[in-house]
N, C-alpha and C positions, 0 to 999 in steps of 0.2 A: 810137696805139693800139699800134703794131707796136712804136715807140721802147718804151713800156710795159712788152711782151712781150719784146723782144729783151733789156731790163735786170731782168727775171724769171727765171729758169733755173730757179728751186726755189720753193716756198710761202713759205721765210722774205725770198728777196729781193722777192718779191710784195710780202707786206705791209709792208717794210720802203720800196719805192715809194710804197705807196699812203699809208703815213704821212706821207711828203714832200707828197705832193699836199693832203693834208688842212689839214697845219700850215700850208700856204701861204693857207689859206683861213679860219685864226683857230681851229682845232681843237687843243687842246690835251690831255695824257694823263693818265687816269685807272689807278689800280693798285688790284687787287682785293684787295689787303691792307692799303690804307686805308682810314678813312670819308670818305665822299662828303657834299656840300653840292651840291645838286640846284638850280638856278636856272633860270628862264624865258630861254629862246634858248641858254644855255649849249650851246658845241659839243664835244664831248668824242670822244675814242678811246679803246677798252681791248682789249689785245691780251693774248691766251693763248698762252704756249706757243711765240709765236716767230711762230706760221704763221697763226695765226687773229685777225681783228680785228672788232670791233665798234665801227661811229661813230655816235653818234647827234645831234640838235639838241632841244633840251627844249621843249616845244609850251608855249602860252601856259595851257591848260588842261589839268587833273591826265587823266592817262590815263585813270581812271574814267569820265571825261565824253566825252573826244574820241579815246580808244584808243592803238594804235598804226600807223602805216604803215611797214612794213618790205619791206626788199628781201634777198635773200639768195643767194649766189654761194657758188663755190668757188675756193682757190688752188691745189690740186693736179691734177697732170698724170698720166697713165701715163707710167710710165718706168722703167729701168735703175736700181736702188739699188746703192749699193757695200757688200759684204758688210763686217762687223765686221774679221776676219782672211781681207786679199781676195788679199793677193799669190801668186801660184803661176806655175811654170815649166811648160812644155810644147812640146815639139820646137822647142827654140830662140827659143820666144819669152816673154816676161815678160808675165804677164798679170793681170788683175785680175776676181776673183769677184765675180757678180752676183746680184740678187733682182729678179724681176719685181714689178713695183708696180703696181696696176691691171690694167685689161685692155687691154694692149699689143696692137698689130697687129705681132707678132713681127719681120715680113722687113721692113717698114720702115725699121727699125736698122740694116742689113746697110748696110755700104757708104758710112758717115755719117762726117765730122768729126768726131767728138766729143771736148768737154772736160769736166771734172767742176767742180759747184758744189754748197753749203749751207753748212751751217752745223757748225763744229768746238767744241768744249769744251776749253778750256786751262787749265791750273793758271796763277791769276795771284796778285797778292801780297795779294790780300785773300779767296781761295778762286777757284773753279771761274768763270771768263767764259766767253762766248759771241761768236762770232766770226763774221761770214760771211766767205765766201771764193770765189771764182769764177777758175777757171784760164785761161779765156778762152779762150786758144789752142787748136788741134788738138792732142789728146795719145793720142789710142786712137783705134781702129777695129776693128768685128765684119766679117769678110771675109765675102763668100759661097766658096761654092766654084765652082769652072770648071767650066763645062756640060759641059766634054770628062770631069769625074770624075763624072757625074750626068749621064745622057744623058735621062733620064727627068721631069726637073725642072719641064718645061715643059709636058708634056703628062699628070703624074698630081699637079702641084704640089710645091711647097718644103714638108718638113716639119720643123720646128726643134725639138730638145728644148733647154729652158730652162737646164739643168744643163750640158750639153756643148758645145751649139753658139753660145750670148751671150757668152761671156768677152770682152771686147775684149785686143786685144794693146797694150801702151804702149811696149814697147822688145823689141831682141834682147837672146839670152842673151850674146852676144859682145861687147856694149858694155857702157861705164860703168853699172852696175846700184846704184849707191850713192841714188837714186833713185827705184827699180823699185818702192817699196812708198807705199800712197797718205799714208802720215804723213809719209814723207819729202817727197814733191809738196806737201804742203799747208805744212807746215812753211817751205820753202824760199819757197813764195809768200807767205805772212805774215811773212817774216822771224825764225823762231822756230826754236828746237831743237826736234826732233822728241820729246822724251821728255817735253814740257811737253803736249802733246796725249793727252788722257784720253779725249776719246770723239768720235765724227761721225754726222752725218747727212749724207750727202753721194749724190748721183746723180749719172749722166751726162745731157747734154743735145746736142743738134746745134748748131753752131757756125754755121750758116748763118743769115743775117738774115732777117728777115721783109720780104717784098718787094710792092709792088702792081705786080698785071699784069692780063694779059687786053687785047684790041685797044684797048679803050675805058678802061683802068683801072678795070676794074668788078670786081677780083677781088682778094681776099687771097690769100698764100702765105704760112704762117708755121707753126711750131709750137706747140703750147700753145694754140690757140685755145680749144679744150675746157680749162679753162673762164675763162682769163685774161681774153676778150673781154668775158664777161660781168662778171668783176670788175672790169675797166676801167669798162665804161659803169655800174655801182653805183656805183663811186667820185666818177667824173665827174657823175654826177646827184647827189650827195648834197653834194659840193661846190661846186656850182653854186647851192645853196637861199640864199635872201637871208635875209629878214625869219622869222621862226617864224612857224608856224600853229597852230593850236589843238590838233592832233594832236603828240605826238613822232615824230619820223622815224627810222629810221635803216638801216644798211645792214650785215647780218652776211658775212663771209666766212669761212668754213670749211676748215678743212685735212683732211684724209680721206677725203673724198667717194667717190673712187674707190675705195676700198678698202672702204668701206661704212659709214663713220663712225661707228664703233665706238671712240669714243676719249674723251679729255679735252677736245681741240681738235676734235672733229668734231660734226656734228651731232645724234649720238646721246649726246654731254655734257650739262653741265648749265648752259652758259656763255651764253647767250642769256636764258635763265630766270634763273640769278643777276643778271644784270644789268638786266633789264625789270622783276625786285623792286625792284632796289636804287632805279630810277629811280619806281617808281608809290610806293612806300613815302616817298622823300622829297621828292618834288615840294611846292613849296609851299602847293599848293590841295589840302590835307587831305579827304579823302571817305571815308566808310563803305565797307567791304568793296570797296576800292580796287581789287584784283587779279583777281577774279573779273569786276568789271565794265567791266576795261581789256582782257581777254582776249575778251569778249563783241563789245568795239567795233570790235576791229582787223582786221587784211588785211594777210598776208603774199604777196609773190611770189616764188617759186622760180626764180629764173634759173639757166639752164643750155642749153648747146647745144640745138637741134633737128636731126633726120635731113633734108636736103633729098633732092629725088627725084636718083635718078642718073641723069646722062642713056643709059650704058651697061647700066641695069639696073632700068627701070622698073618693073619686076612686082615688086621687093621692097618697095614699097609699096600701098597701100589706094588704089586708084583716085579716091577721090573727097577722099583727105584727104593730098596730096602738095604738100608748102612746096616754094618756087622761092626760090631764091637773089635779094637785093634786092628782096623784097618786103616786108620786115618781121617782127617778130617773130611766133614760130609759138605757139599755144597747145596745150597737150600733154594729152590724154585717155584715161584706162584707168579702163572698167569695175570692174577688180579694185583699184583702189586705189595703185597702182604709181606715179602721179602725181594729186596732190592735188586738183587739179582738179573744180569740181562746176557745176551748171547756173548758181548766183548769180556765184560767182567767175570763171568767163567770160565773163559778163554784164559785169563790172567793168571786167576789163581790157579787151574788145573797145571799149569807153567812153572809155579811155584810149586806144587805138590812131586810133580816131576823132577824137580832141582832137587829136593829132601827124599827122594827115593821110592815113590808110592803114588799111585794113581789115584785122585780123589775118589770120594765115593756121591754118590747124587740122592737128593729127596724131593721127592714130589708128593701131596699128601694126595690121599683118594679122591678121584673126582667128584667122590658121592659126602666127600667129611669137609668141614667147615677146617680154615688154616689157621694159626697163630701168625705172630709177626713180632717183629724186633725192633731195635733204634736203627738198623740200615734203612728203613725207607725213610725214616724220621729227618734223620740227617742229610740222606742224600736229598732229599725234597726240599730241605731248609737251605740247604746250602750249594744246590745246585754239583756237589759232587758226585762222579760215578762211583757206584758202590757194589760190593755183592756179601750177601750173608753166609756164612759157613758157620761151623759148629764142631766140635768131635760127639761122638755117638756115646749115648747113653741109655739105662735104662731108670722106669719109678721116678721121672719127671716129676716135680715138685712133690715129691713124698718127704718126710720129714728125715730119711736116710734112702740116698740114691747109690746108682752103680755105674759103674765105668771101665774100660778097660787101660792097662797100665802103660800100656805100648802108646795110645792115640796121646797120652801126655808128653811123651816124646816127640810124635809128628808133629803136635801144635808148637811147640814151642820151635820145631824146626822149618816149618813151614812160614810162620810170621817172622822169625828172624832174617829169612831173605826176601822178605816185603822190604823191611829196614835195611836190606845195602844196595 
């Protein structure tokens, strides 16, 4: 999993990594603009916008009879995104302007060795072409202000302004500045001229690789555990499916969850519904009123990382709902539907956890605290599919570098595999 995360600094890279995993297990690509032929047992994937992917195995029975068994996660993580016209100078430093993407824990991005990765759109021989890019080496840093110049920082806390305090330095003004804009940096990495670059979707990322830690190797330290850990588990579980079962099974991995899912490639878009309708209508076993019948027989697991109890802040959890690391996935509950879980869907996932050899954990936010949300309620309400929200427990969520338990990777994969059986 750490190799997967290290190789996936952006959603575009994550989808490319998932595609490689699926292709090795016999999955082939379908394109939304083509007509499809749906065959029993066929293993396919569909990509939208290069950062969202749905992979599926066609079941032996029509979805009207056997339904869908679906697992969802997201490919994006909170980060600093490079602005379109990013280059500027200040106090003798060449810097790049950034936008904050998602709910970033800002202070954790200071004093890190940063690089740039993402998607670049270039003028090709036959129109606009898309290329993945990863500079890999540390080229940028957002430096902390020395404590000598802010004596109260430890007692009163660090307060950062996103516009003024987050632009990273990439070079000094007295140095060679021919590569001090992002287009020149990217063009050199790709062996192109800067003037062929028409656009980009680029972010900064921490170059420190993921590691196994703890005295007994029971911990994971890595960027982007939220939510590439769930993305990895979903891809592994689906790729491990052997012979088709009655139900059509699939994994949907969305972009843009961290900023609200309101896009064509987010859970608020039409992608999943579009594909499921085509599978339902094209299945060889024709059935009357197939789509509403399929929805009524389907089940969706929304997999997004969960908050483990922090040993230094145990009071931030409800005393009866404090998930622990390395004790398996967590069922998320919220009476106001920030999570899609209900009594029936919670029971269904508890049964899968028991089959995997452990009891599910439970999470409810303190009654005096606000609750976050996931793709679960969005997908469930749009499609009318019964859903449950779950996730492996972790610490330091939305930090530049996060922590989780090694055993929970195994628990997640084994639980999701049982969904597809």
